[in-house]
C-alpha positions as a Markdown table, in Angstrom:
| # | Residue | x | y | z |
|---|---|---|---|---|
| 1 | Met | 1.6 | -12.3 | 51.6 |
| 2 | Arg | 0.6 | -11.8 | 47.9 |
| 3 | Leu | -2.4 | -14.1 | 48.5 |
| 4 | Phe | -3.5 | -12.2 | 51.6 |
| 5 | Phe | -3.0 | -8.7 | 50.3 |
| 6 | Asn | -4.9 | -9.3 | 47.0 |
| 7 | Gly | -7.5 | -11.4 | 48.8 |
| 8 | Glu | -8.2 | -8.7 | 51.4 |
| 9 | Glu | -8.7 | -6.1 | 48.7 |
| 10 | Arg | -11.0 | -8.4 | 46.7 |
| 11 | Val | -13.3 | -9.2 | 49.7 |
| 12 | Thr | -13.4 | -5.5 | 50.6 |
| 13 | Ala | -14.4 | -4.6 | 47.0 |
| 14 | Thr | -17.2 | -7.1 | 46.9 |
| 15 | Leu | -18.8 | -6.8 | 50.4 |
| 16 | Ala | -21.1 | -3.7 | 49.8 |
| 17 | Pro | -23.8 | -5.8 | 48.0 |
| 18 | Phe | -23.9 | -8.1 | 51.0 |
| 19 | Val | -24.8 | -5.1 | 53.1 |
| 20 | Trp | -27.5 | -4.0 | 50.6 |
| 21 | Ala | -28.9 | -7.6 | 50.6 |
| 22 | Ala | -29.0 | -7.9 | 54.4 |
| 23 | Pro | -32.5 | -9.1 | 55.4 |
| 24 | Thr | -32.5 | -7.4 | 58.8 |
| 25 | Pro | -31.0 | -4.2 | 60.3 |
| 26 | Glu | -28.9 | -6.3 | 62.6 |
| 27 | Ile | -27.2 | -8.2 | 59.7 |
| 28 | Glu | -26.9 | -4.9 | 57.8 |
| 29 | Ile | -25.1 | -3.3 | 60.8 |
| 30 | Phe | -22.8 | -6.3 | 61.3 |
| 31 | Leu | -21.8 | -6.5 | 57.6 |
| 32 | Ser | -21.1 | -2.8 | 57.7 |
| 33 | Thr | -18.6 | -3.3 | 60.5 |
| 34 | Gln | -17.1 | -6.1 | 58.6 |
| 35 | Met | -16.6 | -4.0 | 55.5 |
| 36 | Val | -14.6 | -1.5 | 57.7 |
| 37 | Asp | -12.5 | -4.5 | 59.0 |
| 38 | Glu | -11.7 | -5.7 | 55.5 |
| 39 | Ala | -10.7 | -2.2 | 54.3 |
| 40 | Arg | -8.4 | -1.9 | 57.4 |
| 41 | His | -6.8 | -5.2 | 56.6 |
| 42 | Ser | -6.1 | -4.0 | 53.0 |
| 43 | Val | -4.4 | -0.9 | 54.4 |
| 44 | Phe | -2.4 | -3.0 | 56.8 |
| 45 | Phe | -1.0 | -5.1 | 54.0 |
| 46 | Asp | -0.4 | -2.0 | 51.8 |
| 47 | Ser | 1.6 | -0.4 | 54.7 |
| 48 | Trp | 3.6 | -3.6 | 55.4 |
| 49 | Trp | 4.5 | -4.0 | 51.7 |
| 50 | Arg | 5.8 | -0.5 | 51.5 |
| 51 | Ala | 7.7 | -0.7 | 54.7 |
| 52 | Val | 9.3 | -4.2 | 54.3 |
| 53 | Pro | 9.6 | -5.5 | 50.8 |
| 54 | Gly | 9.4 | -2.0 | 49.4 |
| 55 | Thr | 7.9 | -0.7 | 46.2 |
| 56 | Asp | 8.0 | 2.3 | 43.9 |
| 57 | Lys | 4.2 | 2.0 | 43.2 |
| 58 | Lys | 2.4 | 5.2 | 44.1 |
| 59 | Asp | -1.0 | 3.9 | 44.9 |
| 60 | Met | -2.7 | 0.7 | 46.1 |
| 61 | Ala | -4.2 | -0.3 | 42.7 |
| 62 | Ser | -0.8 | -0.3 | 41.0 |
| 63 | Leu | 0.8 | -2.1 | 43.9 |
| 64 | Leu | -1.9 | -4.8 | 43.9 |
| 65 | Asp | -1.5 | -5.3 | 40.2 |
| 66 | Asp | 2.3 | -5.6 | 40.6 |
| 67 | Val | 2.2 | -8.2 | 43.4 |
| 68 | Arg | -0.8 | -10.2 | 42.1 |
| 69 | Pro | -0.1 | -13.8 | 43.0 |
| 70 | Ala | 1.3 | -16.2 | 40.4 |
| 71 | Val | -0.9 | -19.0 | 41.5 |
| 72 | Ala | -3.0 | -21.8 | 40.0 |
| 73 | Gly | -6.4 | -21.0 | 38.6 |
| 74 | Gly | -8.3 | -21.8 | 41.8 |
| 75 | Tyr | -7.4 | -18.5 | 43.5 |
| 76 | Asn | -8.2 | -16.4 | 40.5 |
| 77 | Glu | -11.5 | -18.1 | 39.8 |
| 78 | Leu | -12.6 | -17.7 | 43.4 |
| 79 | Phe | -11.6 | -14.1 | 44.1 |
| 80 | Tyr | -11.8 | -12.6 | 40.6 |
| 81 | Asp | -14.7 | -14.5 | 39.1 |
| 82 | Arg | -17.1 | -16.3 | 41.5 |
| 83 | Leu | -17.1 | -13.9 | 44.4 |
| 84 | Pro | -17.6 | -10.8 | 42.2 |
| 85 | Asn | -20.3 | -12.6 | 40.3 |
| 86 | Val | -22.4 | -13.5 | 43.3 |
| 87 | Ala | -21.9 | -10.0 | 44.7 |
| 88 | Gln | -23.2 | -8.6 | 41.3 |
| 89 | Arg | -26.3 | -10.7 | 41.6 |
| 90 | Met | -27.0 | -9.1 | 45.0 |
| 91 | Ala | -26.3 | -5.7 | 43.6 |
| 92 | Asn | -28.8 | -6.3 | 40.8 |
| 93 | Asn | -31.4 | -7.7 | 43.2 |
| 94 | Pro | -30.8 | -7.1 | 46.9 |
| 95 | Arg | -33.9 | -9.3 | 47.7 |
| 96 | Asp | -32.2 | -12.4 | 46.2 |
| 97 | Leu | -31.8 | -14.4 | 49.4 |
| 98 | Asp | -30.4 | -17.3 | 47.5 |
| 99 | Ala | -27.6 | -15.2 | 46.3 |
| 100 | Leu | -26.9 | -14.0 | 49.8 |
| 101 | Val | -26.8 | -17.5 | 51.2 |
| 102 | Glu | -24.5 | -18.6 | 48.4 |
| 103 | Gly | -22.4 | -15.5 | 48.9 |
| 104 | Val | -22.0 | -16.0 | 52.7 |
| 105 | Thr | -21.1 | -19.7 | 52.1 |
| 106 | Met | -18.4 | -18.7 | 49.6 |
| 107 | Tyr | -17.2 | -15.6 | 51.5 |
| 108 | His | -17.4 | -16.5 | 55.2 |
| 109 | Ile | -17.0 | -20.3 | 55.0 |
| 110 | Val | -14.8 | -21.0 | 52.0 |
| 111 | Ile | -12.6 | -17.9 | 51.9 |
| 112 | Glu | -12.4 | -16.8 | 55.5 |
| 113 | Ala | -13.0 | -20.0 | 57.6 |
| 114 | Thr | -11.2 | -22.5 | 55.3 |
| 115 | Leu | -8.5 | -20.5 | 53.5 |
| 116 | Ala | -7.7 | -17.3 | 55.4 |
| 117 | Leu | -7.8 | -18.8 | 58.9 |
| 118 | Thr | -5.7 | -21.7 | 57.8 |
| 119 | Gly | -3.0 | -19.4 | 56.3 |
| 120 | Gln | -3.1 | -17.2 | 59.4 |
| 121 | Arg | -2.7 | -20.1 | 61.7 |
| 122 | Phe | 0.4 | -21.5 | 60.1 |
| 123 | Thr | 1.9 | -18.0 | 59.5 |
| 124 | Leu | 1.5 | -17.0 | 63.2 |
| 125 | Asp | 2.7 | -20.4 | 64.4 |
| 126 | Gln | 5.8 | -20.1 | 62.3 |
| 127 | Met | 6.5 | -16.6 | 63.7 |
| 128 | Arg | 6.0 | -17.8 | 67.3 |
| 129 | Gln | 8.5 | -20.7 | 66.7 |
| 130 | Glu | 11.0 | -18.1 | 65.3 |
| 131 | Gly | 10.6 | -15.8 | 68.3 |
| 132 | Asn | 9.1 | -13.0 | 66.1 |
| 133 | Thr | 6.1 | -12.1 | 68.3 |
| 134 | Gly | 7.5 | -8.6 | 69.0 |
| 135 | Leu | 7.3 | -7.6 | 65.3 |
| 136 | Gly | 4.7 | -5.2 | 64.2 |
| 137 | Phe | 3.6 | -7.6 | 61.5 |
| 138 | Tyr | 2.9 | -10.3 | 64.1 |
| 139 | Gln | 0.8 | -8.0 | 66.2 |
| 140 | Gly | -1.2 | -6.6 | 63.2 |
| 141 | Phe | -1.7 | -10.0 | 61.6 |
| 142 | Thr | -3.0 | -11.4 | 65.0 |
| 143 | Ala | -5.6 | -8.6 | 64.9 |
| 144 | Val | -6.5 | -9.5 | 61.4 |
| 145 | Ala | -7.0 | -13.1 | 62.4 |
| 146 | Arg | -9.2 | -12.0 | 65.3 |
| 147 | Asp | -11.4 | -10.1 | 63.0 |
| 148 | Glu | -11.7 | -13.0 | 60.6 |
| 149 | Ser | -12.8 | -15.3 | 63.4 |
| 150 | Arg | -15.6 | -12.8 | 64.2 |
| 151 | His | -16.7 | -12.8 | 60.6 |
| 152 | Val | -16.7 | -16.6 | 60.4 |
| 153 | Asn | -18.9 | -16.8 | 63.5 |
| 154 | Phe | -21.4 | -14.5 | 61.9 |
| 155 | Gly | -21.4 | -16.7 | 58.7 |
| 156 | Ile | -22.0 | -19.9 | 60.7 |
| 157 | Lys | -24.9 | -18.3 | 62.6 |
| 158 | Phe | -26.4 | -16.8 | 59.5 |
| 159 | Leu | -26.4 | -20.1 | 57.6 |
| 160 | Gln | -27.6 | -22.0 | 60.7 |
| 161 | Glu | -30.6 | -19.8 | 60.8 |
| 162 | Ala | -31.3 | -19.9 | 57.1 |
| 163 | Ile | -31.3 | -23.7 | 57.1 |
| 164 | Arg | -33.4 | -23.8 | 60.3 |
| 165 | Asp | -36.0 | -21.6 | 58.6 |
| 166 | Asp | -36.0 | -23.4 | 55.2 |
| 167 | Ala | -33.8 | -26.5 | 55.1 |
| 168 | Asp | -35.3 | -27.8 | 51.8 |
| 169 | Arg | -34.4 | -24.5 | 50.1 |
| 170 | Phe | -31.1 | -23.6 | 51.6 |
| 171 | Ala | -29.3 | -26.8 | 52.7 |
| 172 | Pro | -28.9 | -28.0 | 49.1 |
| 173 | Leu | -27.7 | -24.5 | 48.0 |
| 174 | Val | -25.0 | -24.4 | 50.7 |
| 175 | Gln | -23.9 | -28.0 | 49.8 |
| 176 | Arg | -23.8 | -27.2 | 46.1 |
| 177 | Thr | -21.8 | -24.1 | 46.6 |
| 178 | Leu | -19.3 | -25.9 | 48.8 |
| 179 | Val | -18.9 | -28.8 | 46.4 |
| 180 | Asp | -18.3 | -26.3 | 43.6 |
| 181 | Cys | -15.6 | -24.5 | 45.6 |
| 182 | Leu | -13.7 | -27.5 | 46.8 |
| 183 | Pro | -11.4 | -27.6 | 43.7 |
| 184 | Leu | -10.8 | -23.9 | 44.2 |
| 185 | Ile | -9.6 | -24.5 | 47.7 |
| 186 | Thr | -7.2 | -27.1 | 46.5 |
| 187 | Gly | -6.1 | -24.8 | 43.6 |
| 188 | Thr | -5.5 | -21.9 | 46.0 |
| 189 | Leu | -3.2 | -24.0 | 48.2 |
| 190 | Glu | -1.2 | -25.3 | 45.2 |
| 191 | Pro | 2.1 | -23.4 | 45.2 |
| 192 | Pro | 3.4 | -21.7 | 42.1 |
| 193 | Asp | 4.6 | -24.3 | 39.6 |
| 194 | Gly | 4.0 | -26.9 | 42.3 |
| 195 | Asp | 7.2 | -25.7 | 44.1 |
| 196 | Gln | 6.9 | -27.5 | 47.5 |
| 197 | Arg | 9.6 | -25.3 | 49.0 |
| 198 | Tyr | 6.8 | -22.8 | 49.7 |
| 199 | Tyr | 5.9 | -25.4 | 52.4 |
| 200 | Thr | 9.0 | -27.4 | 53.1 |
| 201 | Asp | 11.2 | -24.4 | 53.8 |
| 202 | Phe | 9.0 | -23.8 | 56.8 |
| 203 | Gly | 8.9 | -27.4 | 57.9 |
| 204 | Arg | 5.4 | -28.0 | 56.6 |
| 205 | Ser | 3.9 | -29.9 | 53.7 |
| 206 | Gln | 1.1 | -29.1 | 51.4 |
| 207 | Asp | -0.8 | -32.2 | 52.6 |
| 208 | Glu | -0.6 | -30.9 | 56.2 |
| 209 | Val | -2.0 | -27.5 | 55.3 |
| 210 | Met | -4.7 | -29.0 | 53.2 |
| 211 | Asp | -5.7 | -31.5 | 55.9 |
| 212 | Tyr | -6.0 | -28.7 | 58.4 |
| 213 | Ala | -8.1 | -26.6 | 56.0 |
| 214 | Met | -10.5 | -29.5 | 55.4 |
| 215 | Ser | -10.7 | -30.3 | 59.1 |
| 216 | Ser | -11.6 | -26.6 | 59.8 |
| 217 | Leu | -14.2 | -26.7 | 57.0 |
| 218 | Asn | -15.8 | -29.9 | 58.4 |
| 219 | Lys | -16.0 | -28.4 | 61.9 |
| 220 | Arg | -17.8 | -25.4 | 60.6 |
| 221 | Leu | -20.2 | -27.5 | 58.5 |
| 222 | Gln | -21.1 | -29.6 | 61.5 |
| 223 | Ala | -21.9 | -26.4 | 63.4 |
| 224 | Ile | -24.1 | -25.2 | 60.5 |
| 225 | Gly | -25.8 | -28.5 | 60.2 |
| 226 | Ile | -24.5 | -29.5 | 56.8 |
| 227 | Asn | -23.2 | -32.8 | 55.6 |
| 228 | Leu | -21.4 | -32.7 | 52.2 |
| 229 | Ala | -21.9 | -36.4 | 51.8 |
| 230 | Ala | -25.7 | -36.0 | 52.0 |
């Protein structure tokens, strides 16, 4: 939950430059709706944290700082370094289409399609197995996953069209971004101090989750028309 809560706030905070860099009104409008989705997700986790684990923190900023995940460097580099950096490039130059393509690859394909949907899938599966589908968290988290799937579909379509329009320019950029992010995916899924109980206590293994994440990534790449081995 620490990963999701901080992650949702980070993607909310960095999405506005994507809207500014949108090359068409249709993309601008879609990304504006996505920004509202991400803000709503952040509020959902803030509400859950206050109602269930509990906290004496008075505002979201102090709560986020208090519950920031103790994870390997991959998560921190992805959410607190690379994503803000590419967003800043778009903020500085909204016409930088290379930055937008790189940002969509990182945001929609790496963060949402590979990491978020993987975590959501296993979390919701576990709750179903335990008969917890009546809980408010299950219902809210299902809505979050539904939103993320919509965002991922946009990212796939955007990158498909970018590569169709200029494969020589954008296919290598997408490939390079993905290769750079692969260690960050692995690092994000590494449990604190390598403690495998974060997986085994739920009848899972780190390898199982990683295999699912990579399989999901490869399916999206096939849809986009990208081959990492190329």
